[in-house]
N, CA and C atoms as a LAMMPS dump frame, in Angstrom:
ITEM: TIMESTEP
0
ITEM: NUMBER OF ATOMS
675
ITEM: BOX BOUNDS ff ff ff
-5.0000000000000000e+02 5.0000000000000000e+02
-5.0000000000000000e+02 5.0000000000000000e+02
-5.0000000000000000e+02 5.0000000000000000e+02
ITEM: ATOMS id mol type element x y z
1 1 1 N -34.123 92.406 357.768
2 1 2 C -32.84 91.773 358.081
3 1 3 C -31.981 91.706 356.822
4 2 1 N -30.718 92.167 356.893
5 2 2 C -29.858 92.125 355.716
6 2 3 C -29.645 90.698 355.224
7 3 1 N -29.601 90.532 353.917
8 3 2 C -29.368 89.214 353.331
9 3 3 C -27.872 88.933 353.259
10 4 1 N -27.496 87.707 353.544
11 4 2 C -26.101 87.287 353.488
12 4 3 C -25.943 86.177 352.457
13 5 1 N -24.761 86.105 351.865
14 5 2 C -24.457 85.063 350.892
15 5 3 C -23.258 84.27 351.398
16 6 1 N -23.481 83.017 351.759
17 6 2 C -22.414 82.16 352.278
18 6 3 C -21.741 81.334 351.191
19 7 1 N -22.225 81.426 349.961
20 7 2 C -21.788 80.511 348.905
21 7 3 C -20.273 80.53 348.7
22 8 1 N -19.664 81.724 348.672
23 8 2 C -18.237 81.831 348.373
24 8 3 C -17.399 82.204 349.586
25 9 1 N -18.039 82.331 350.742
26 9 2 C -17.32 82.795 351.928
27 9 3 C -16.305 81.76 352.391
28 10 1 N -15.053 82.205 352.603
29 10 2 C -13.987 81.319 353.079
30 10 3 C -13.417 81.752 354.423
31 11 1 N -13.479 83.079 354.698
32 11 2 C -12.834 83.608 355.891
33 11 3 C -13.748 84.602 356.604
34 12 1 N -13.879 84.416 357.912
35 12 2 C -14.61 85.368 358.751
36 12 3 C -13.631 85.911 359.78
37 13 1 N -13.268 87.178 359.629
38 13 2 C -12.314 87.818 360.521
39 13 3 C -13.082 88.637 361.551
40 14 1 N -12.726 88.474 362.818
41 14 2 C -13.448 89.129 363.9
42 14 3 C -12.532 90.065 364.683
43 15 1 N -13.029 91.26 364.944
44 15 2 C -12.431 92.132 365.944
45 15 3 C -12.656 91.486 367.318
46 16 1 N -11.903 91.934 368.317
47 16 2 C -12.034 91.365 369.657
48 16 3 C -12.848 92.267 370.588
49 17 1 N -12.295 93.434 370.938
50 17 2 C -12.932 94.306 371.931
51 17 3 C -14.254 94.868 371.427
52 18 1 N -15.289 94.684 372.217
53 18 2 C -16.645 95.132 371.923
54 18 3 C -17.266 94.412 370.728
55 19 1 N -16.6 93.366 370.248
56 19 2 C -17.178 92.514 369.205
57 19 3 C -17.358 91.112 369.786
58 20 1 N -16.277 90.383 369.957
59 20 2 C -16.372 89.068 370.593
60 20 3 C -16.331 89.171 372.113
61 21 1 N -15.76 90.253 372.629
62 21 2 C -15.571 90.371 374.085
63 21 3 C -16.074 91.707 374.612
64 22 1 N -16.827 91.65 375.704
65 22 2 C -17.189 92.878 376.416
66 22 3 C -16.033 93.164 377.381
67 23 1 N -15.112 93.983 376.929
68 23 2 C -13.918 94.305 377.705
69 23 3 C -13.819 95.792 378.035
70 24 1 N -14.767 96.564 377.556
71 24 2 C -14.697 98.005 377.781
72 24 3 C -14.765 98.347 379.265
73 25 1 N -15.586 97.627 380.026
74 25 2 C -15.695 97.919 381.454
75 25 3 C -14.36 97.725 382.158
76 26 1 N -13.606 96.702 381.761
77 26 2 C -12.281 96.471 382.333
78 26 3 C -11.314 97.579 381.93
79 27 1 N -11.369 97.951 380.666
80 27 2 C -10.488 99.004 380.157
81 27 3 C -10.71 100.306 380.916
82 28 1 N -11.952 100.719 381.016
83 28 2 C -12.251 102.003 381.652
84 28 3 C -11.882 101.979 383.134
85 29 1 N -12.186 100.88 383.818
86 29 2 C -11.846 100.784 385.244
87 29 3 C -10.344 100.878 385.45
88 30 1 N -9.569 100.197 384.589
89 30 2 C -8.119 100.194 384.732
90 30 3 C -7.513 101.542 384.378
91 31 1 N -7.937 102.113 383.256
92 31 2 C -7.322 103.372 382.838
93 31 3 C -7.706 104.51 383.772
94 32 1 N -8.898 104.472 384.353
95 32 2 C -9.275 105.509 385.313
96 32 3 C -8.378 105.475 386.546
97 33 1 N -7.979 104.28 386.974
98 33 2 C -7.063 104.173 388.115
99 33 3 C -5.708 104.773 387.777
100 34 1 N -5.231 104.506 386.562
101 34 2 C -3.943 105.048 386.152
102 34 3 C -4.011 106.57 386.02
103 35 1 N -5.064 107.055 385.41
104 35 2 C -5.223 108.504 385.254
105 35 3 C -5.238 109.202 386.612
106 36 1 N -5.921 108.597 387.564
107 36 2 C -5.964 109.183 388.91
108 36 3 C -4.57 109.206 389.532
109 37 1 N -3.796 108.14 389.317
110 37 2 C -2.44 108.088 389.859
111 37 3 C -1.552 109.168 389.25
112 38 1 N -1.833 109.548 388.01
113 38 2 C -1.051 110.581 387.335
114 38 3 C -1.715 111.961 387.443
115 39 1 N -2.746 112.052 388.267
116 39 2 C -3.445 113.321 388.519
117 39 3 C -3.993 113.936 387.22
118 40 1 N -4.555 113.064 386.396
119 40 2 C -5.168 113.482 385.136
120 40 3 C -6.675 113.257 385.199
121 41 1 N -7.44 113.94 384.34
122 41 2 C -8.896 113.764 384.331
123 41 3 C -9.281 112.329 384.001
124 42 1 N -10.467 111.879 384.405
125 42 2 C -10.909 110.513 384.102
126 42 3 C -11.029 110.277 382.606
127 43 1 N -11.166 108.992 382.248
128 43 2 C -11.209 108.612 380.837
129 43 3 C -12.336 109.306 380.083
130 44 1 N -13.446 109.56 380.727
131 44 2 C -14.566 110.235 380.062
132 44 3 C -14.147 111.584 379.493
133 45 1 N -13.14 112.22 380.097
134 45 2 C -12.608 113.49 379.601
135 45 3 C -11.317 113.287 378.813
136 46 1 N -10.421 112.475 379.325
137 46 2 C -9.107 112.296 378.7
138 46 3 C -9.189 111.651 377.322
139 47 1 N -10.224 110.858 377.074
140 47 2 C -10.333 110.19 375.777
141 47 3 C -10.492 111.176 374.631
142 48 1 N -10.864 112.412 374.928
143 48 2 C -11.016 113.418 373.873
144 48 3 C -9.687 113.773 373.219
145 49 1 N -8.57 113.398 373.858
146 49 2 C -7.247 113.681 373.294
147 49 3 C -6.782 112.605 372.32
148 50 1 N -7.5 111.523 372.205
149 50 2 C -7.009 110.407 371.416
150 50 3 C -7.198 110.623 369.922
151 51 1 N -6.382 109.954 369.144
152 51 2 C -6.473 109.899 367.69
153 51 3 C -7.32 108.684 367.352
154 52 1 N -8.431 108.874 366.681
155 52 2 C -9.358 107.787 366.42
156 52 3 C -8.816 106.741 365.454
157 53 1 N -7.719 107.051 364.78
158 53 2 C -7.112 106.085 363.868
159 53 3 C -6.021 105.265 364.532
160 54 1 N -5.806 105.472 365.845
161 54 2 C -4.8 104.716 366.576
162 54 3 C -5.464 103.794 367.583
163 55 1 N -4.749 102.737 367.959
164 55 2 C -5.245 101.827 368.981
165 55 3 C -5.247 102.512 370.34
166 56 1 N -5.905 101.885 371.289
167 56 2 C -5.928 102.395 372.661
168 56 3 C -4.503 102.553 373.188
169 57 1 N -3.669 101.536 373.028
170 57 2 C -2.289 101.602 373.515
171 57 3 C -1.512 102.718 372.838
172 58 1 N -1.663 102.845 371.521
173 58 2 C -0.886 103.838 370.78
174 58 3 C -1.339 105.268 371.063
175 59 1 N -2.459 105.42 371.759
176 59 2 C -2.918 106.751 372.144
177 59 3 C -2.339 107.215 373.477
178 60 1 N -1.623 106.357 374.191
179 60 2 C -1.089 106.766 375.491
180 60 3 C -0.168 107.982 375.414
181 61 1 N 0.681 108.136 374.373
182 61 2 C 1.477 109.364 374.292
183 61 3 C 0.627 110.627 374.171
184 62 1 N -0.546 110.509 373.552
185 62 2 C -1.425 111.677 373.425
186 62 3 C -2.03 112.081 374.759
187 63 1 N -2.074 111.152 375.696
188 63 2 C -2.719 111.411 376.99
189 63 3 C -1.689 111.581 378.107
190 64 1 N -0.644 110.736 378.087
191 64 2 C 0.333 110.748 379.181
192 64 3 C 1.664 111.397 378.801
193 65 1 N 1.809 111.798 377.535
194 65 2 C 3.021 112.472 377.113
195 65 3 C 4.253 111.603 377.262
196 66 1 N 5.333 112.166 377.825
197 66 2 C 6.604 111.463 377.938
198 66 3 C 6.538 110.279 378.898
199 67 1 N 5.517 110.205 379.709
200 67 2 C 5.396 109.108 380.671
201 67 3 C 4.481 107.995 380.15
202 68 1 N 4.227 108.011 378.857
203 68 2 C 3.283 107.061 378.258
204 68 3 C 3.694 105.614 378.469
205 69 1 N 4.962 105.306 378.304
206 69 2 C 5.403 103.911 378.403
207 69 3 C 5.199 103.362 379.814
208 70 1 N 5.589 104.134 380.822
209 70 2 C 5.414 103.648 382.198
210 70 3 C 3.936 103.635 382.577
211 71 1 N 3.167 104.58 382.053
212 71 2 C 1.731 104.608 382.346
213 71 3 C 1.038 103.402 381.742
214 72 1 N 1.444 103.02 380.52
215 72 2 C 0.814 101.847 379.913
216 72 3 C 1.196 100.572 380.657
217 73 1 N 2.43 100.475 381.104
218 73 2 C 2.844 99.306 381.883
219 73 3 C 1.998 99.189 383.151
220 74 1 N 1.712 100.307 383.777
221 74 2 C 0.861 100.306 384.973
222 74 3 C -0.567 99.92 384.594
223 75 1 N -1.065 100.453 383.492
224 75 2 C -2.403 100.085 383.005
225 75 3 C -2.502 98.582 382.776
226 76 1 N -1.506 98.019 382.096
227 76 2 C -1.521 96.583 381.804
228 76 3 C -1.597 95.765 383.094
229 77 1 N -0.827 96.189 384.092
230 77 2 C -0.814 95.494 385.38
231 77 3 C -2.195 95.509 386.032
232 78 1 N -2.823 96.663 386.053
233 78 2 C -4.141 96.79 386.68
234 78 3 C -5.188 96.02 385.872
235 79 1 N -5.132 96.169 384.558
236 79 2 C -6.099 95.508 383.678
237 79 3 C -6.085 94.003 383.887
238 80 1 N -4.893 93.418 383.909
239 80 2 C -4.792 91.973 384.074
240 80 3 C -5.273 91.511 385.446
241 81 1 N -5.235 92.402 386.424
242 81 2 C -5.673 92.031 387.769
243 81 3 C -7.191 92.039 387.92
244 82 1 N -7.906 92.692 386.986
245 82 2 C -9.365 92.814 387.131
246 82 3 C -10.158 92.175 386.003
247 83 1 N -9.529 91.921 384.857
248 83 2 C -10.307 91.529 383.683
249 83 3 C -10.998 90.173 383.852
250 84 1 N -10.39 89.253 384.606
251 84 2 C -10.987 87.918 384.749
252 84 3 C -12.402 87.978 385.315
253 85 1 N -12.638 88.888 386.22
254 85 2 C -13.948 88.971 386.871
255 85 3 C -14.925 89.864 386.114
256 86 1 N -14.444 90.603 385.112
257 86 2 C -15.31 91.558 384.426
258 86 3 C -15.663 91.162 382.993
259 87 1 N -14.734 90.506 382.306
260 87 2 C -14.931 90.245 380.881
261 87 3 C -16.058 89.243 380.651
262 88 1 N -16.752 89.393 379.529
263 88 2 C -17.82 88.449 379.176
264 88 3 C -17.962 88.393 377.661
265 89 1 N -18.542 87.312 377.189
266 89 2 C -18.859 87.17 375.773
267 89 3 C -20.25 87.716 375.532
268 90 1 N -20.462 88.292 374.372
269 90 2 C -21.783 88.8 374.039
270 90 3 C -22.723 87.639 373.698
271 91 1 N -23.992 87.751 374.057
272 91 2 C -24.939 86.682 373.759
273 91 3 C -24.938 86.309 372.279
274 92 1 N -24.935 85.029 372.022
275 92 2 C -24.991 84.427 370.675
276 92 3 C -23.682 84.539 369.896
277 93 1 N -22.644 85.17 370.464
278 93 2 C -21.367 85.262 369.743
279 93 3 C -20.77 83.871 369.528
280 94 1 N -20.767 83.045 370.564
281 94 2 C -20.207 81.703 370.437
282 94 3 C -20.984 80.879 369.41
283 95 1 N -22.31 81.058 369.373
284 95 2 C -23.131 80.323 368.414
285 95 3 C -22.8 80.74 366.977
286 96 1 N -22.506 82.019 366.769
287 96 2 C -22.108 82.487 365.438
288 96 3 C -20.79 81.839 365.018
289 97 1 N -19.833 81.795 365.93
290 97 2 C -18.545 81.168 365.621
291 97 3 C -18.717 79.691 365.274
292 98 1 N -19.505 78.998 366.078
293 98 2 C -19.734 77.572 365.846
294 98 3 C -20.443 77.34 364.518
295 99 1 N -21.418 78.179 364.205
296 99 2 C -22.149 78.048 362.942
297 99 3 C -21.207 78.22 361.758
298 100 1 N -20.406 79.282 361.766
299 100 2 C -19.507 79.55 360.648
300 100 3 C -18.468 78.442 360.497
301 101 1 N -17.919 77.988 361.598
302 101 2 C -16.94 76.902 361.533
303 101 3 C -17.583 75.641 360.954
304 102 1 N -18.83 75.406 361.293
305 102 2 C -19.551 74.261 360.771
306 102 3 C -19.775 74.308 359.278
307 103 1 N -19.672 75.495 358.698
308 103 2 C -19.807 75.644 357.248
309 103 3 C -18.455 75.559 356.542
310 104 1 N -17.405 75.236 357.316
311 104 2 C -16.077 75.124 356.729
312 104 3 C -15.371 76.448 356.534
313 105 1 N -15.837 77.482 357.222
314 105 2 C -15.265 78.823 357.095
315 105 3 C -14.2 79.02 358.172
316 106 1 N -13.041 79.498 357.772
317 106 2 C -11.957 79.735 358.722
318 106 3 C -12.24 80.998 359.54
319 107 1 N -12.048 80.901 360.851
320 107 2 C -12.266 82.017 361.758
321 107 3 C -10.922 82.615 362.159
322 108 1 N -10.833 83.94 362.132
323 108 2 C -9.587 84.642 362.409
324 108 3 C -9.886 85.846 363.298
325 109 1 N -9.047 86.092 364.278
326 109 2 C -9.156 87.305 365.094
327 109 3 C -8.164 88.335 364.561
328 110 1 N -8.648 89.544 364.338
329 110 2 C -7.816 90.66 363.898
330 110 3 C -8.077 91.817 364.856
331 111 1 N -7.103 92.12 365.704
332 111 2 C -7.296 93.126 366.745
333 111 3 C -6.065 94.003 366.888
334 112 1 N -6.277 95.26 367.247
335 112 2 C -5.154 96.155 367.533
336 112 3 C -4.62 95.965 368.952
337 113 1 N -5.267 95.124 369.732
338 113 2 C -4.849 94.871 371.113
339 113 3 C -3.515 94.128 371.132
340 114 1 N -2.68 94.388 372.149
341 114 2 C -1.41 93.681 372.22
342 114 3 C -1.643 92.214 372.582
343 115 1 N -0.759 91.359 372.097
344 115 2 C -0.972 89.914 372.181
345 115 3 C -1.027 89.404 373.624
346 116 1 N -0.218 89.949 374.506
347 116 2 C -0.204 89.412 375.871
348 116 3 C -1.56 89.573 376.542
349 117 1 N -2.3 90.638 376.224
350 117 2 C -3.631 90.817 376.791
351 117 3 C -4.638 89.904 376.1
352 118 1 N -4.575 89.832 374.78
353 118 2 C -5.507 88.982 374.037
354 118 3 C -5.356 87.522 374.456
355 119 1 N -4.13 87.05 374.592
356 119 2 C -3.924 85.639 374.937
357 119 3 C -4.34 85.341 376.373
358 120 1 N -4.351 86.335 377.217
359 120 2 C -4.872 86.144 378.573
360 120 3 C -6.394 86.036 378.549
361 121 1 N -7.039 86.859 377.734
362 121 2 C -8.499 86.942 377.726
363 121 3 C -9.171 85.823 376.934
364 122 1 N -8.578 85.453 375.814
365 122 2 C -9.24 84.525 374.889
366 122 3 C -9.739 83.254 375.571
367 123 1 N -8.905 82.535 376.338
368 123 2 C -9.396 81.288 376.944
369 123 3 C -10.442 81.494 378.035
370 124 1 N -10.621 82.717 378.474
371 124 2 C -11.684 82.997 379.443
372 124 3 C -13.061 82.914 378.788
373 125 1 N -13.093 83.079 377.455
374 125 2 C -14.376 83.165 376.756
375 125 3 C -14.584 82.098 375.682
376 126 1 N -13.514 81.714 374.981
377 126 2 C -13.665 80.827 373.822
378 126 3 C -12.526 79.805 373.787
379 127 1 N -12.775 78.726 373.069
380 127 2 C -11.739 77.742 372.79
381 127 3 C -10.845 78.316 371.693
382 128 1 N -9.573 78.499 371.994
383 128 2 C -8.645 79.086 371.03
384 128 3 C -8.548 78.259 369.751
385 129 1 N -8.881 76.966 369.833
386 129 2 C -8.81 76.105 368.651
387 129 3 C -9.849 76.459 367.596
388 130 1 N -10.814 77.289 367.966
389 130 2 C -11.794 77.752 366.988
390 130 3 C -11.137 78.576 365.879
391 131 1 N -10.018 79.22 366.203
392 131 2 C -9.451 80.237 365.31
393 131 3 C -8.238 79.714 364.559
394 132 1 N -8.258 79.892 363.248
395 132 2 C -7.161 79.447 362.397
396 132 3 C -5.963 80.38 362.479
397 133 1 N -6.202 81.627 362.833
398 133 2 C -5.115 82.6 362.929
399 133 3 C -5.55 83.725 363.85
400 134 1 N -4.57 84.372 364.477
401 134 2 C -4.813 85.536 365.325
402 134 3 C -3.73 86.567 365.019
403 135 1 N -4.143 87.776 364.706
404 135 2 C -3.198 88.871 364.459
405 135 3 C -3.506 89.988 365.445
406 136 1 N -2.472 90.405 366.184
407 136 2 C -2.628 91.448 367.198
408 136 3 C -1.891 92.716 366.782
409 137 1 N -1.973 93.731 367.628
410 137 2 C -1.391 95.021 367.317
411 137 3 C 0.106 94.964 367.056
412 138 1 N 0.546 95.715 366.048
413 138 2 C 1.948 95.87 365.675
414 138 3 C 2.572 94.6 365.106
415 139 1 N 1.764 93.621 364.74
416 139 2 C 2.301 92.4 364.14
417 139 3 C 2.25 92.463 362.612
418 140 1 N 1.291 93.185 362.068
419 140 2 C 1.203 93.406 360.631
420 140 3 C 1.973 94.682 360.28
421 141 1 N 2.202 94.946 358.999
422 141 2 C 2.879 96.194 358.625
423 141 3 C 2.168 97.441 359.14
424 142 1 N 0.861 97.365 359.309
425 142 2 C 0.092 98.476 359.89
426 142 3 C -1.171 97.907 360.507
427 143 1 N -1.654 98.556 361.573
428 143 2 C -2.859 98.115 362.261
429 143 3 C -4.109 98.686 361.588
430 144 1 N -5.277 98.185 362.002
431 144 2 C -6.524 98.808 361.56
432 144 3 C -6.519 100.277 361.98
433 145 1 N -7.023 101.176 361.138
434 145 2 C -7.892 100.985 359.981
435 145 3 C -7.21 100.676 358.649
436 146 1 N -5.895 100.5 358.656
437 146 2 C -5.233 100.064 357.433
438 146 3 C -5.739 98.676 357.042
439 147 1 N -5.769 98.431 355.751
440 147 2 C -6.13 97.093 355.283
441 147 3 C -5.004 96.091 355.436
442 148 1 N -3.808 96.563 355.828
443 148 2 C -2.649 95.682 355.931
444 148 3 C -2.847 94.581 356.964
445 149 1 N -3.57 94.875 358.04
446 149 2 C -3.752 93.85 359.073
447 149 3 C -4.587 92.682 358.548
448 150 1 N -5.593 92.979 357.753
449 150 2 C -6.4 91.922 357.151
450 150 3 C -5.582 91.139 356.121
451 151 1 N -4.84 91.845 355.294
452 151 2 C -3.999 91.166 354.304
453 151 3 C -2.981 90.259 354.99
454 152 1 N -2.415 90.736 356.071
455 152 2 C -1.431 89.953 356.822
456 152 3 C -2.078 88.706 357.423
457 153 1 N -3.288 88.85 357.925
458 153 2 C -3.994 87.72 358.53
459 153 3 C -4.307 86.634 357.508
460 154 1 N -4.476 87.034 356.251
461 154 2 C -4.865 86.09 355.202
462 154 3 C -3.707 85.661 354.303
463 155 1 N -2.507 86.155 354.571
464 155 2 C -1.4 85.959 353.618
465 155 3 C -1.06 84.502 353.364
466 156 1 N -1.288 83.629 354.335
467 156 2 C -0.973 82.206 354.143
468 156 3 C -2.113 81.441 353.479
469 157 1 N -3.222 82.141 353.227
470 157 2 C -4.393 81.48 352.661
471 157 3 C -4.819 82.052 351.306
472 158 1 N -4.592 83.367 351.127
473 158 2 C -5.197 84.045 349.984
474 158 3 C -4.328 85.237 349.577
475 159 1 N -3.939 85.342 348.3
476 159 2 C -3.191 86.531 347.858
477 159 3 C -4.016 87.804 348.075
478 160 1 N -3.353 88.888 348.389
479 160 2 C -4.043 90.133 348.708
480 160 3 C -4.986 90.572 347.597
481 161 1 N -4.574 90.366 346.344
482 161 2 C -5.396 90.815 345.216
483 161 3 C -6.653 89.963 345.036
484 162 1 N -6.724 88.822 345.729
485 162 2 C -7.912 87.967 345.6
486 162 3 C -8.916 88.161 346.742
487 163 1 N -8.589 89.005 347.714
488 163 2 C -9.538 89.278 348.799
489 163 3 C -10.73 90.026 348.225
490 164 1 N -11.924 89.56 348.548
491 164 2 C -13.131 90.195 348.024
492 164 3 C -14.247 90.113 349.058
493 165 1 N -15.31 90.917 348.888
494 165 2 C -16.45 90.82 349.799
495 165 3 C -17.133 89.461 349.759
496 166 1 N -16.895 88.707 348.698
497 166 2 C -17.539 87.402 348.571
498 166 3 C -16.828 86.324 349.391
499 167 1 N -15.496 86.427 349.512
500 167 2 C -14.766 85.359 350.2
501 167 3 C -14.266 85.743 351.589
502 168 1 N -14.332 87.028 351.952
503 168 2 C -13.776 87.477 353.233
504 168 3 C -14.663 88.527 353.883
505 169 1 N -15.025 88.288 355.138
506 169 2 C -15.786 89.262 355.922
507 169 3 C -14.936 89.75 357.083
508 170 1 N -15.03 91.042 357.371
509 170 2 C -14.436 91.61 358.582
510 170 3 C -15.573 92.042 359.483
511 171 1 N -15.722 91.36 360.622
512 171 2 C -16.839 91.618 361.532
513 171 3 C -16.317 92.396 362.741
514 172 1 N -16.87 93.567 362.977
515 172 2 C -16.426 94.385 364.1
516 172 3 C -17.49 95.377 364.517
517 173 1 N -17.148 96.191 365.495
518 173 2 C -18.11 97.156 366.022
519 173 3 C -17.839 98.571 365.557
520 174 1 N -16.658 98.851 364.996
521 174 2 C -16.219 100.238 364.877
522 174 3 C -15.913 100.672 363.455
523 175 1 N -15.818 101.995 363.242
524 175 2 C -15.347 102.512 361.96
525 175 3 C -13.958 102.005 361.592
526 176 1 N -13.076 101.779 362.574
527 176 2 C -11.764 101.214 362.277
528 176 3 C -11.89 99.87 361.561
529 177 1 N -12.799 99.029 362.05
530 177 2 C -12.993 97.704 361.45
531 177 3 C -13.55 97.809 360.04
532 178 1 N -14.556 98.665 359.878
533 178 2 C -15.189 98.813 358.565
534 178 3 C -14.241 99.439 357.555
535 179 1 N -13.446 100.413 357.996
536 179 2 C -12.479 101.046 357.106
537 179 3 C -11.398 100.056 356.692
538 180 1 N -10.946 99.231 357.644
539 180 2 C -9.951 98.208 357.314
540 180 3 C -10.501 97.24 356.274
541 181 1 N -11.756 96.818 356.449
542 181 2 C -12.391 95.933 355.466
543 181 3 C -12.419 96.587 354.094
544 182 1 N -12.838 97.838 354.059
545 182 2 C -12.906 98.583 352.793
546 182 3 C -11.518 98.674 352.15
547 183 1 N -10.505 98.976 352.948
548 183 2 C -9.149 99.135 352.415
549 183 3 C -8.555 97.829 351.913
550 184 1 N -8.973 96.71 352.502
551 184 2 C -8.433 95.404 352.093
552 184 3 C -9.242 94.751 350.982
553 185 1 N -10.453 95.261 350.752
554 185 2 C -11.316 94.661 349.736
555 185 3 C -12.277 93.633 350.278
556 186 1 N -12.403 93.535 351.622
557 186 2 C -13.319 92.578 352.252
558 186 3 C -14.679 93.215 352.506
559 187 1 N -15.636 92.384 352.898
560 187 2 C -16.962 92.871 353.268
561 187 3 C -16.953 93.33 354.725
562 188 1 N -17.416 94.54 354.978
563 188 2 C -17.531 95.05 356.347
564 188 3 C -18.875 94.654 356.927
565 189 1 N -18.847 93.988 358.085
566 189 2 C -20.064 93.657 358.816
567 189 3 C -19.949 94.272 360.197
568 190 1 N -20.968 95.015 360.589
569 190 2 C -20.941 95.732 361.863
570 190 3 C -21.933 95.086 362.826
571 191 1 N -21.456 94.704 364.005
572 191 2 C -22.297 94.19 365.089
573 191 3 C -22.08 95.084 366.298
574 192 1 N -23.152 95.46 366.96
575 192 2 C -23.128 96.39 368.096
576 192 3 C -22.898 97.827 367.616
577 193 1 N -22.908 98.739 368.556
578 193 2 C -22.592 100.136 368.283
579 193 3 C -21.112 100.362 368.567
580 194 1 N -20.485 101.341 367.91
581 194 2 C -19.052 101.585 368.136
582 194 3 C -18.744 101.831 369.605
583 195 1 N -17.637 101.268 370.066
584 195 2 C -17.283 101.337 371.481
585 195 3 C -17.076 102.77 371.953
586 196 1 N -16.609 103.647 371.06
587 196 2 C -16.356 105.033 371.463
588 196 3 C -17.456 105.974 370.99
589 197 1 N -18.447 105.453 370.283
590 197 2 C -19.603 106.272 369.961
591 197 3 C -19.566 107 368.643
592 198 1 N -18.383 107.173 368.035
593 198 2 C -18.34 107.922 366.787
594 198 3 C -18.741 107.049 365.618
595 199 1 N -19.131 107.662 364.548
596 199 2 C -19.597 106.93 363.379
597 199 3 C -19.082 107.647 362.14
598 200 1 N -17.899 107.272 361.677
599 200 2 C -17.325 107.9 360.494
600 200 3 C -16.387 106.92 359.815
601 201 1 N -16.779 106.447 358.637
602 201 2 C -15.914 105.555 357.875
603 201 3 C -16.325 105.631 356.415
604 202 1 N -15.41 105.335 355.501
605 202 2 C -15.747 105.406 354.08
606 202 3 C -16.689 104.303 353.661
607 203 1 N -17.328 104.518 352.544
608 203 2 C -18.182 103.49 351.936
609 203 3 C -19.183 102.915 352.928
610 204 1 N -19.82 103.797 353.714
611 204 2 C -20.739 103.319 354.738
612 204 3 C -21.931 102.573 354.145
613 205 1 N -22.232 102.848 352.88
614 205 2 C -23.365 102.156 352.261
615 205 3 C -23.054 100.68 352.036
616 206 1 N -21.787 100.306 352.085
617 206 2 C -21.404 98.915 351.86
618 206 3 C -21.343 98.099 353.147
619 207 1 N -21.593 98.732 354.293
620 207 2 C -21.524 98.025 355.566
621 207 3 C -22.835 97.281 355.812
622 208 1 N -22.736 96.009 356.155
623 208 2 C -23.904 95.233 356.563
624 208 3 C -23.977 95.295 358.083
625 209 1 N -25.128 95.687 358.619
626 209 2 C -25.224 95.99 360.048
627 209 3 C -26.224 95.065 360.75
628 210 1 N -25.819 94.659 361.955
629 210 2 C -26.691 93.877 362.826
630 210 3 C -26.606 94.455 364.236
631 211 1 N -27.738 94.715 364.881
632 211 2 C -27.696 95.266 366.243
633 211 3 C -27.01 94.336 367.239
634 212 1 N -27.25 93.034 367.114
635 212 2 C -26.705 92.056 368.059
636 212 3 C -26.287 90.791 367.311
637 213 1 N -25.514 89.94 367.979
638 213 2 C -25.113 88.679 367.37
639 213 3 C -26.311 87.775 367.097
640 214 1 N -27.357 87.883 367.885
641 214 2 C -28.549 87.067 367.639
642 214 3 C -29.148 87.387 366.271
643 215 1 N -29.12 88.655 365.878
644 215 2 C -29.613 89.047 364.553
645 215 3 C -28.69 88.517 363.455
646 216 1 N -27.41 88.589 363.702
647 216 2 C -26.419 88.06 362.752
648 216 3 C -26.624 86.56 362.573
649 217 1 N -26.834 85.842 363.669
650 217 2 C -27.036 84.4 363.615
651 217 3 C -28.289 84.048 362.822
652 218 1 N -29.357 84.789 363.029
653 218 2 C -30.592 84.541 362.275
654 218 3 C -30.372 84.719 360.782
655 219 1 N -29.623 85.758 360.415
656 219 2 C -29.348 85.996 358.994
657 219 3 C -28.476 84.901 358.41
658 220 1 N -27.522 84.399 359.194
659 220 2 C -26.673 83.293 358.727
660 220 3 C -27.496 82.027 358.482
661 221 1 N -28.418 81.741 359.388
662 221 2 C -29.25 80.546 359.233
663 221 3 C -30.159 80.675 358.015
664 222 1 N -30.652 81.863 357.768
665 222 2 C -31.459 82.092 356.565
666 222 3 C -30.63 81.909 355.311
667 223 1 N -29.385 82.376 355.345
668 223 2 C -28.51 82.257 354.188
669 223 3 C -28.2 80.79 353.883
670 224 1 N -28.079 79.985 354.924
671 224 2 C -27.81 78.559 354.723
672 224 3 C -28.998 77.874 354.051
673 225 1 N -30.188 78.3 354.438
674 225 2 C -31.4 77.694 353.881
675 225 3 C -31.719 78.271 352.503
């Protein structure tokens, strides 16, 4: 089990999709309906057109072309109609949040997802008061994998030049999250496998990895002791 050091930690930044929330099933169900309406191949095939450095929303022009804006509006409508019954929190995720907050560490959500979807989903799974800040897609100067989203999330607490692996962790499932951590100067922590399956990010030797939140929680408790 990887060793963790809580001594100087001040901020724990969390990705949302496939990290704190199992939302992929909702995403795939919704986008497959839209693709069918536009007579396009299902997501299992259409996803090959996406740019891995862009968010799901920002990839719609790569898949739907000039009709991307109307297609995304339709996707949003379908997604919101089904997500309540499909979304779930990963086991032990809430316990990790509670543990970190109990140590006086500020919790922050950093996601490329648009705010209207995140704000709909968050209260379905967690108490929003747990989080000191939330940054969504297109709110920072640049989204993940840029480090700008992390810097923006911390700007009211910590100057960008003071962000370090000792005081700031970025916890996520994907290379986008780990690359953003690397670019901002934070510690990359990986929980779960990447939602899209690929594995390519810089400084991979610096990533601390846990298969599940239960493993992460065990390491946190050991670090406290």
